[in-house]
C-alpha positions, 0 to 999 in steps of 0.5 A, spaced: 343 377 701 336 378 700 334 381 693 328 384 691 329 386 684 328 380 681 325 377 687 331 372 687 335 370 694 342 371 690 344 377 686 347 373 681 344 372 674 347 366 669 348 369 663 344 365 657 349 361 653 346 358 646 349 352 644 352 349 651 346 349 655 338 347 655 333 348 661 337 344 666 342 350 667 337 355 668 333 351 672 339 349 677 341 356 678 334 359 679 333 353 684 340 355 688 337 362 689 340 366 683 336 368 676 337 362 671 337 364 664 335 360 658 337 362 651 331 362 646 334 366 640 336 360 636 330 355 638 324 354 633 317 355 636 316 348 637 323 348 641 322 354 645 315 351 647 318 345 650 324 348 653 319 353 656 314 348 659 320 344 661 323 349 665 317 352 669 316 344 671 323 344 674 323 351 678 318 355 681 323 360 682 324 366 678 328 365 671 330 369 665 328 368 657 333 371 653 332 373 645 336 377 640 333 384 637 338 385 632 335 389 625 336 383 620 341 385 615 342 383 607 346 378 605 347 378 597 350 373 592 356 377 591 357 378 599 356 370 599 361 369 593 367 373 596 365 369 603 366 363 599 372 365 596 376 366 602 374 359 605 374 355 599 381 352 601 377 349 607 371 347 603 376 343 599 379 340 604 373 337 607 370 336 601 363 341 602 360 343 595 359 350 598 354 351 592 349 347 596 349 352 602 343 357 602 342 364 604 338 364 610 340 363 618 337 361 624 338 367 629 332 371 628 329 377 632 324 377 637 317 378 633 309 378 636 308 370 635 314 369 639 311 374 645 305 370 644 307 364 645 311 366 651 305 370 654 302 364 658 307 363 661 309 371 664 316 370 664 319 374 670 325 377 666 326 378 659 333 379 657 335 382 650 342 382 646 343 387 641 338 393 643 331 393 645 325 390 641 319 394 638 315 398 644 309 394 643 313 388 645 316 391 651 309 393 653 306 387 653 312 384 657 311 389 662 303 388 662 304 381 665 309 384 670 315 382 666 322 386 667 325 387 661 333 388 661 338 389 655 346 388 654 350 395 653 357 395 652 358 402 653 355 408 657 352 411 650 348 404 650 346 404 657 343 411 657 339 409 651 336 403 654 334 407 660 331 412 656 327 407 652 324 403 657 329 398 660 328 397 667 336 395 668 342 394 664 347 389 663 353 392 663 358 388 659 365 388 660 371 387 654 372 380 658 366 377 657 365 371 652 360 370 647 357 376 643 358 383 644 352 386 645 353 392 641 348 396 638 349 403 637 356 402 634 360 397 631 367 400 633 370 396 638 375 401 640 369 404 644 369 397 648 371 398 656 373 393 661 368 391 666 370 395 672 371 401 668 364 400 664 360 399 671 363 405 674 361 409 669 354 406 668 353 407 675 355 414 676 350 415 669 344 411 670 337 411 675 336 404 673 340 398 676 346 396 673 349 388 672 356 387 672 358 382 666 364 380 664 371 376 667 367 375 673 370 368 675 371 368 683 367 371 689 373 376 690 371 378 683 363 378 685 365 383 691 369 388 686 363 389 682 358 390 688 363 395 691 362 399 685 355 399 685 353 394 681 346 391 683 347 384 681 353 380 676 352 376 671 356 369 670 356 365 664 363 362 662 364 359 670 358 354 668 361 351 661 364 345 665 358 344 670 354 338 670 348 341 667 351 344 661 351 341 654 358 344 653 361 339 647 366 334 648 371 338 643 369 345 647 370 342 654 378 339 651 379 346 648 377 350 655 381 346 659 387 346 655 387 353 653 393 357 655 393 363 658 390 369 654 388 365 649 381 368 648 380 373 642 374 377 639 372 374 632 367 376 627 368 369 623 363 365 626 357 369 625 358 376 623 359 380 629 364 380 635 365 375 640 369 372 645 372 365 644 378 361 644 383 362 639 383 356 634 385 354 627 381 358 622 382 364 627 389 364 626 389 362 619 384 367 617 385 373 622 379 374 627 376 379 623 377 378 616 373 384 612 370 379 608 365 376 613 357 378 611 354 381 617 350 377 623 348 372 622 350 370 615 357 368 617 354 362 621 351 358 614 358 357 611 362 356 618 357 351 620 358 347 614 365 347 616 364 345 623 360 340 622 365 336 617 371 338 622 367 336 629 366 329 625 373 328 625 374 330 632 377 337 631 374 344 633 378 347 627 372 351 625 368 351 632 366 357 636 369 356 642 366 361 646 369 363 654 370 369 657 377 372 658 378 370 665 377 362 667 377 358 672 376 351 670 371 348 675 369 341 672 364 336 674 361 340 679 354 342 680 351 349 677 348 350 684 355 349 687 358 354 683 352 359 684 354 359 692 361 359 691 361 365 687 355 368 691 356 366 699 350 367 702 353 373 707 356 377 701 
């Protein structure tokens, strides 16, 4: 299938997955004919430059850089106190002095300095989570020929993205693993299954629609194409591939999970994200009201995670995974890409 939209051979995007990949996965998918993606929102400027340099040396094919563009929320001492009170039994259990935990988190929205850093590379595609950045950033990306795409979880969000300059919309269904991309409303009751959302977006938009969420087989891919999606975006299918950096604990949780064992939770970052249920999700509930806004919940959970993982446990780890999952362990990203999108599809 010759695809012109991103100048790729296959109509597939590898979803950016912070924490379980580096440039190697993105390069492998790009070299296999898809559009590889590099998650950039949690990288320092130095790390971003290093990863981008390595990526462009590893592939001469199109690739995607992914950033967050959320509006930073406030995190106050009373909010911290309320959050830490809920978590205090765990701090005691793991011998963590919570007074040493700060009030700043690593997830930052894209800014002018970041755009200046990536501009010399002229990345072909730049994608966003949680809306779109300021218009001057959008214009700069488009000035070098870059395409801008972003995630929508409702038709209203998709229409907003189209009206504000997105070249294509990622229709993220409820089945998708990792963070929800919602930005106009945090009301999860508005979220739709992938097939329903794709149909609605295709009907309402004049730009390309990219289907994301619960896409695990070639039949899933064919279904999304039949609904009018121009491409599919796939993440969880790559979690166990050779190029992924998924931790041993995360891998074990994926392989041992029971059917329907994922859930949306705000525990790990403050925003809803889908992962495999673990101890902290079961004991505190998946969406406790004490959890501070994104990304500040991650400060305390990261401390608990580090101590727990050092003991060989994933009790406090974000085990991101989509609702529909087929384990493909130990094979390459290229093989998975070609399994999902054969040349004749």
